[in-house]
PyMOL commands that place a pseudoatom at each C-alpha (Angstrom):
pseudoatom trace, name=CA, resn=UNK, resi=1, chain=A, elem=C, hetatm=0, pos=[78.779, 111.232, 152.290]
pseudoatom trace, name=CA, resn=UNK, resi=2, chain=A, elem=C, hetatm=0, pos=[75.982, 112.671, 154.233]
pseudoatom trace, name=CA, resn=UNK, resi=3, chain=A, elem=C, hetatm=0, pos=[76.320, 112.613, 158.232]
pseudoatom trace, name=CA, resn=UNK, resi=4, chain=A, elem=C, hetatm=0, pos=[74.531, 109.861, 160.014]
pseudoatom trace, name=CA, resn=UNK, resi=5, chain=A, elem=C, hetatm=0, pos=[72.177, 110.648, 163.050]
pseudoatom trace, name=CA, resn=UNK, resi=6, chain=A, elem=C, hetatm=0, pos=[73.627, 109.941, 166.267]
pseudoatom trace, name=CA, resn=UNK, resi=7, chain=A, elem=C, hetatm=0, pos=[72.176, 107.586, 168.630]
pseudoatom trace, name=CA, resn=UNK, resi=8, chain=A, elem=C, hetatm=0, pos=[70.644, 110.240, 170.754]
pseudoatom trace, name=CA, resn=UNK, resi=9, chain=A, elem=C, hetatm=0, pos=[69.061, 111.742, 167.579]
pseudoatom trace, name=CA, resn=UNK, resi=10, chain=A, elem=C, hetatm=0, pos=[67.533, 108.049, 166.849]
pseudoatom trace, name=CA, resn=UNK, resi=11, chain=A, elem=C, hetatm=0, pos=[66.115, 107.900, 170.264]
pseudoatom trace, name=CA, resn=UNK, resi=12, chain=A, elem=C, hetatm=0, pos=[64.540, 111.388, 169.943]
pseudoatom trace, name=CA, resn=UNK, resi=13, chain=A, elem=C, hetatm=0, pos=[63.127, 110.408, 166.686]
pseudoatom trace, name=CA, resn=UNK, resi=14, chain=A, elem=C, hetatm=0, pos=[62.125, 107.033, 167.968]
pseudoatom trace, name=CA, resn=UNK, resi=15, chain=A, elem=C, hetatm=0, pos=[59.954, 108.986, 170.762]
pseudoatom trace, name=CA, resn=UNK, resi=16, chain=A, elem=C, hetatm=0, pos=[58.205, 110.965, 168.277]
pseudoatom trace, name=CA, resn=UNK, resi=17, chain=A, elem=C, hetatm=0, pos=[57.814, 108.036, 165.796]
pseudoatom trace, name=CA, resn=UNK, resi=18, chain=A, elem=C, hetatm=0, pos=[56.031, 106.226, 169.081]
pseudoatom trace, name=CA, resn=UNK, resi=19, chain=A, elem=C, hetatm=0, pos=[53.940, 109.143, 169.795]
pseudoatom trace, name=CA, resn=UNK, resi=20, chain=A, elem=C, hetatm=0, pos=[52.738, 109.557, 166.055]
pseudoatom trace, name=CA, resn=UNK, resi=21, chain=A, elem=C, hetatm=0, pos=[52.007, 105.785, 166.135]
pseudoatom trace, name=CA, resn=UNK, resi=22, chain=A, elem=C, hetatm=0, pos=[49.856, 106.175, 169.115]
pseudoatom trace, name=CA, resn=UNK, resi=23, chain=A, elem=C, hetatm=0, pos=[48.116, 109.170, 167.694]
pseudoatom trace, name=CA, resn=UNK, resi=24, chain=A, elem=C, hetatm=0, pos=[47.599, 107.392, 164.404]
pseudoatom trace, name=CA, resn=UNK, resi=25, chain=A, elem=C, hetatm=0, pos=[45.938, 104.527, 166.253]
pseudoatom trace, name=CA, resn=UNK, resi=26, chain=A, elem=C, hetatm=0, pos=[43.542, 106.792, 168.128]
pseudoatom trace, name=CA, resn=UNK, resi=27, chain=A, elem=C, hetatm=0, pos=[42.706, 108.715, 164.875]
pseudoatom trace, name=CA, resn=UNK, resi=28, chain=A, elem=C, hetatm=0, pos=[42.001, 105.313, 163.359]
pseudoatom trace, name=CA, resn=UNK, resi=29, chain=A, elem=C, hetatm=0, pos=[39.424, 104.194, 166.145]
pseudoatom trace, name=CA, resn=UNK, resi=30, chain=A, elem=C, hetatm=0, pos=[38.042, 107.512, 166.358]
pseudoatom trace, name=CA, resn=UNK, resi=31, chain=A, elem=C, hetatm=0, pos=[37.401, 107.916, 162.591]
pseudoatom trace, name=CA, resn=UNK, resi=32, chain=A, elem=C, hetatm=0, pos=[36.378, 104.136, 162.501]
pseudoatom trace, name=CA, resn=UNK, resi=33, chain=A, elem=C, hetatm=0, pos=[33.506, 104.925, 164.941]
pseudoatom trace, name=CA, resn=UNK, resi=34, chain=A, elem=C, hetatm=0, pos=[32.315, 108.166, 163.239]
pseudoatom trace, name=CA, resn=UNK, resi=35, chain=A, elem=C, hetatm=0, pos=[32.286, 107.062, 159.352]
pseudoatom trace, name=CA, resn=UNK, resi=36, chain=A, elem=C, hetatm=0, pos=[31.673, 104.065, 157.250]
pseudoatom trace, name=CA, resn=UNK, resi=37, chain=A, elem=C, hetatm=0, pos=[34.546, 101.567, 157.228]
pseudoatom trace, name=CA, resn=UNK, resi=38, chain=A, elem=C, hetatm=0, pos=[34.955, 101.860, 153.103]
pseudoatom trace, name=CA, resn=UNK, resi=39, chain=A, elem=C, hetatm=0, pos=[34.987, 105.670, 153.428]
pseudoatom trace, name=CA, resn=UNK, resi=40, chain=A, elem=C, hetatm=0, pos=[38.615, 105.893, 155.042]
pseudoatom trace, name=CA, resn=UNK, resi=41, chain=A, elem=C, hetatm=0, pos=[39.942, 102.547, 155.916]
pseudoatom trace, name=CA, resn=UNK, resi=42, chain=A, elem=C, hetatm=0, pos=[41.839, 102.203, 152.447]
pseudoatom trace, name=CA, resn=UNK, resi=43, chain=A, elem=C, hetatm=0, pos=[43.654, 105.403, 153.080]
pseudoatom trace, name=CA, resn=UNK, resi=44, chain=A, elem=C, hetatm=0, pos=[44.477, 104.876, 156.763]
pseudoatom trace, name=CA, resn=UNK, resi=45, chain=A, elem=C, hetatm=0, pos=[45.675, 101.489, 155.745]
pseudoatom trace, name=CA, resn=UNK, resi=46, chain=A, elem=C, hetatm=0, pos=[47.930, 103.093, 153.117]
pseudoatom trace, name=CA, resn=UNK, resi=47, chain=A, elem=C, hetatm=0, pos=[49.198, 105.488, 155.631]
pseudoatom trace, name=CA, resn=UNK, resi=48, chain=A, elem=C, hetatm=0, pos=[49.814, 102.866, 158.334]
pseudoatom trace, name=CA, resn=UNK, resi=49, chain=A, elem=C, hetatm=0, pos=[51.836, 100.688, 155.821]
pseudoatom trace, name=CA, resn=UNK, resi=50, chain=A, elem=C, hetatm=0, pos=[54.031, 103.577, 154.754]
pseudoatom trace, name=CA, resn=UNK, resi=51, chain=A, elem=C, hetatm=0, pos=[54.710, 104.388, 158.402]
pseudoatom trace, name=CA, resn=UNK, resi=52, chain=A, elem=C, hetatm=0, pos=[55.646, 101.003, 159.201]
pseudoatom trace, name=CA, resn=UNK, resi=53, chain=A, elem=C, hetatm=0, pos=[57.953, 100.735, 156.370]
pseudoatom trace, name=CA, resn=UNK, resi=54, chain=A, elem=C, hetatm=0, pos=[59.391, 103.953, 157.649]
pseudoatom trace, name=CA, resn=UNK, resi=55, chain=A, elem=C, hetatm=0, pos=[60.064, 102.522, 160.971]
pseudoatom trace, name=CA, resn=UNK, resi=56, chain=A, elem=C, hetatm=0, pos=[61.633, 99.148, 159.634]
pseudoatom trace, name=CA, resn=UNK, resi=57, chain=A, elem=C, hetatm=0, pos=[64.052, 101.271, 157.585]
pseudoatom trace, name=CA, resn=UNK, resi=58, chain=A, elem=C, hetatm=0, pos=[64.984, 103.481, 160.419]
pseudoatom trace, name=CA, resn=UNK, resi=59, chain=A, elem=C, hetatm=0, pos=[65.463, 100.265, 162.868]
pseudoatom trace, name=CA, resn=UNK, resi=60, chain=A, elem=C, hetatm=0, pos=[67.726, 98.641, 160.321]
pseudoatom trace, name=CA, resn=UNK, resi=61, chain=A, elem=C, hetatm=0, pos=[69.869, 101.800, 160.043]
pseudoatom trace, name=CA, resn=UNK, resi=62, chain=A, elem=C, hetatm=0, pos=[70.386, 102.300, 164.027]
pseudoatom trace, name=CA, resn=UNK, resi=63, chain=A, elem=C, hetatm=0, pos=[71.044, 98.680, 164.140]
pseudoatom trace, name=CA, resn=UNK, resi=64, chain=A, elem=C, hetatm=0, pos=[73.732, 98.546, 161.635]
pseudoatom trace, name=CA, resn=UNK, resi=65, chain=A, elem=C, hetatm=0, pos=[75.161, 101.947, 162.622]
pseudoatom trace, name=CA, resn=UNK, resi=66, chain=A, elem=C, hetatm=0, pos=[75.321, 100.947, 166.389]
pseudoatom trace, name=CA, resn=UNK, resi=67, chain=A, elem=C, hetatm=0, pos=[76.648, 97.161, 166.293]
pseudoatom trace, name=CA, resn=UNK, resi=68, chain=A, elem=C, hetatm=0, pos=[78.780, 97.523, 169.513]
pseudoatom trace, name=CA, resn=UNK, resi=69, chain=A, elem=C, hetatm=0, pos=[75.522, 98.328, 171.572]
pseudoatom trace, name=CA, resn=UNK, resi=70, chain=A, elem=C, hetatm=0, pos=[73.464, 95.668, 173.219]
pseudoatom trace, name=CA, resn=UNK, resi=71, chain=A, elem=C, hetatm=0, pos=[70.541, 94.403, 170.968]
pseudoatom trace, name=CA, resn=UNK, resi=72, chain=A, elem=C, hetatm=0, pos=[68.062, 95.592, 173.796]
pseudoatom trace, name=CA, resn=UNK, resi=73, chain=A, elem=C, hetatm=0, pos=[69.203, 99.128, 173.690]
pseudoatom trace, name=CA, resn=UNK, resi=74, chain=A, elem=C, hetatm=0, pos=[68.994, 99.551, 169.896]
pseudoatom trace, name=CA, resn=UNK, resi=75, chain=A, elem=C, hetatm=0, pos=[65.847, 97.639, 169.239]
pseudoatom trace, name=CA, resn=UNK, resi=76, chain=A, elem=C, hetatm=0, pos=[63.799, 99.462, 171.651]
pseudoatom trace, name=CA, resn=UNK, resi=77, chain=A, elem=C, hetatm=0, pos=[64.372, 102.792, 169.965]
pseudoatom trace, name=CA, resn=UNK, resi=78, chain=A, elem=C, hetatm=0, pos=[61.786, 102.222, 167.101]
pseudoatom trace, name=CA, resn=UNK, resi=79, chain=A, elem=C, hetatm=0, pos=[59.822, 99.301, 168.286]
pseudoatom trace, name=CA, resn=UNK, resi=80, chain=A, elem=C, hetatm=0, pos=[59.843, 99.687, 172.304]
pseudoatom trace, name=CA, resn=UNK, resi=81, chain=A, elem=C, hetatm=0, pos=[56.920, 97.467, 173.990]
pseudoatom trace, name=CA, resn=UNK, resi=82, chain=A, elem=C, hetatm=0, pos=[53.970, 99.984, 173.925]
pseudoatom trace, name=CA, resn=UNK, resi=83, chain=A, elem=C, hetatm=0, pos=[52.600, 98.269, 176.994]
pseudoatom trace, name=CA, resn=UNK, resi=84, chain=A, elem=C, hetatm=0, pos=[55.754, 99.186, 179.031]
pseudoatom trace, name=CA, resn=UNK, resi=85, chain=A, elem=C, hetatm=0, pos=[55.598, 102.596, 177.362]
pseudoatom trace, name=CA, resn=UNK, resi=86, chain=A, elem=C, hetatm=0, pos=[53.695, 105.539, 178.718]
pseudoatom trace, name=CA, resn=UNK, resi=87, chain=A, elem=C, hetatm=0, pos=[52.746, 107.847, 176.058]
pseudoatom trace, name=CA, resn=UNK, resi=88, chain=A, elem=C, hetatm=0, pos=[53.621, 110.872, 178.052]
pseudoatom trace, name=CA, resn=UNK, resi=89, chain=A, elem=C, hetatm=0, pos=[57.115, 109.517, 177.907]
pseudoatom trace, name=CA, resn=UNK, resi=90, chain=A, elem=C, hetatm=0, pos=[57.360, 110.043, 174.383]
pseudoatom trace, name=CA, resn=UNK, resi=91, chain=A, elem=C, hetatm=0, pos=[57.063, 113.763, 174.597]
for i in range(1, 91): cmd.bond("trace and resi %d" % i, "trace and resi %d" % (i + 1))
show_as sticks, trace
zoom trace
């Protein structure tokens, strides 16, 4: 059996994923302002869907592997409140 991520590894990955999600959103806005909607939106939507699917699976894993921890601690790893998180904290 392969080793699982530790909680700390999940937290580090979660920060990177939040940063990537922020960067992807900024890229979508920038490209959307520069090019016709039909040209890039389908590709960006596929990327967004795949990324959200990955986050969901990782969230399931960290929750299942850390059942003894409070929900608030594990649920914030991949789906922290973006309004409360400063992007600079993700790095």
